[in-house]
C-alpha positions in Angstrom: 4.7 13.5 10.2 5.0 10.1 11.2 5.3 6.5 9.3 4.1 3.8 11.1 3.4 0.5 10.8 0.0 -0.6 12.3 -0.4 -4.0 13.7 -3.5 -6.4 14.1 -3.9 -4.9 17.7 -3.2 -0.9 16.7 -5.7 1.4 18.0 -5.0 3.3 14.7 -6.3 0.3 12.9 -9.7 1.6 12.3 -7.9 5.5 11.2 -6.1 3.7 8.8 -9.2 2.0 7.4 -10.8 5.5 7.3 -8.1 6.2 4.1 -8.1 3.3 2.8 -11.6 3.1 1.7 -11.2 5.9 -0.5 -9.4 3.0 -2.7 -11.3 0.1 -1.3 -14.9 1.4 -0.5 -16.0 -2.3 -1.2 -14.2 -3.2 2.9 -15.8 -2.7 6.0 -13.9 -2.8 9.0 -15.4 -6.6 9.6 -13.9 -7.4 6.5 -10.6 -5.2 7.1 -9.8 -7.0 9.7 -10.2 -10.5 8.9 -8.4 -10.3 5.7 -5.1 -8.5 7.5 -5.6 -11.0 10.0 -5.2 -14.0 7.3 -2.9 -11.7 5.7 -0.6 -11.2 8.0 0.5 -14.6 8.5 1.4 -14.2 4.5 3.4 -11.2 5.2 0.5 -8.6 4.3 1.4 -4.8 6.7 -0.4 -1.8 6.6 1.8 1.6 6.9 0.6 4.4 7.5 1.7 8.0 7.5 -0.2 10.4 10.6 -0.2 14.0 11.8 -1.2 13.9 15.3 -3.4 10.9 15.7 -5.2 11.6 11.9 -4.0 8.7 9.2 -3.3 10.5 5.8 -2.3 8.1 3.3 -1.6 4.5 3.7 0.2 1.5 1.9 -0.5 -2.0 2.2 2.8 -4.4 0.8 4.3 -7.3 1.2 7.7 -8.5 0.6 7.5 -12.0 -1.5 10.1 -14.6 -3.6 9.6 -14.5 -7.0 11.5 -15.6 -10.1 11.0 -12.3 -11.8 12.5 -10.6 -8.9 14.1 -13.2 -6.5 12.5 -11.2 -3.7 10.5 -8.0 -4.1 8.5 -6.0 -2.0 4.9 -5.7 -3.5 2.6 -2.9 -2.9 -1.2 -3.9 -2.8 -2.7 -0.9 -1.5 -1.6 2.6 -1.6 -3.4 5.8 -1.0 -3.4 9.2 0.2 -6.5 10.9 2.0 -8.6 13.5 -0.6 -8.0 16.3 1.3 -4.3 15.7 1.9 -3.0 14.8 -1.5 0.1 16.5 -3.4 1.6 17.4 0.1 4.1 14.6 0.2 2.2 12.4 2.2 2.8 9.6 -0.6 6.0 10.4 -1.8 6.8 9.8 2.2 5.4 6.2 2.1 7.2 5.7 -0.9 10.7 6.6 0.1 9.8 4.5 3.8 9.0 1.1 1.3 12.1 1.7 -0.5 14.3 1.7 2.1 12.3 -1.5 3.7 12.7 -3.2 0.7 16.4 -2.1 0.4 17.0 -3.2 3.6 15.5 -6.6 3.5 17.0 -7.4 0.5 14.7 -6.6 -2.5 15.9 -6.3 -5.7 12.7 -4.6 -6.8 9.6 -2.5 -5.8 6.3 -3.1 -7.7 2.7 -2.6 -7.4 -0.3 -2.5 -9.9 -2.7 0.3 -10.5 -6.2 0.5 -12.4 -5.9 2.0 -15.6 -8.2 4.4 -14.9 -6.4 5.8 -12.0 -4.3 8.6 -14.2 -3.5 10.7 -11.4 -1.9 8.3 -9.3 -0.1 6.5 -12.4 1.2 10.7 -12.7 2.5 10.0 -9.4 4.0 6.5 -10.0 6.0 8.5 -12.4 7.3 11.1 -10.6 8.6 8.8 -8.7 10.7 6.9 -11.0 8.3 4.3 -11.5 8.6 2.4 -14.5 5.2 1.0 -16.4 6.7 -2.0 -17.1 4.0 -5.0 -17.7 0.3 -5.5 -18.5 -1.7 -7.5 -15.7 -4.2 -9.8 -16.6 -7.3 -11.4 -14.1 -9.9 -13.9 -14.8 -12.6 -13.2 -11.9 -13.8 -16.6 -10.2 -16.7 -17.0 -8.9 -17.7 -19.7 -6.5 
């Protein structure tokens, strides 16, 4: 298994998107590339777990400075291909991201997860994550 950051011009970006849409089905190739282009300047990164040329798990993340944690790594997206779940790919990505966070001087690693994602919650708890907050949002329409 190879864990690798996938940059804006990486040829593996489409393969990464193939897995990411299992979590974010509203994304198409053009929208994803536009979001990544704009977000990259703000610290957005995507890392994949690969076997040969196949992406089997994806993490979208960024390091941010906050009054809560001073500096933290926030995971925006974390998904393993449905056919590759429970084979260690998600754990490998988490281990990689924890190392990145520690090397960057982060005091916390966090993520939000939809309340309906029960299998994901079991995984996060196995990874020793805490349920630390309620997340509130207010959808805005232009």
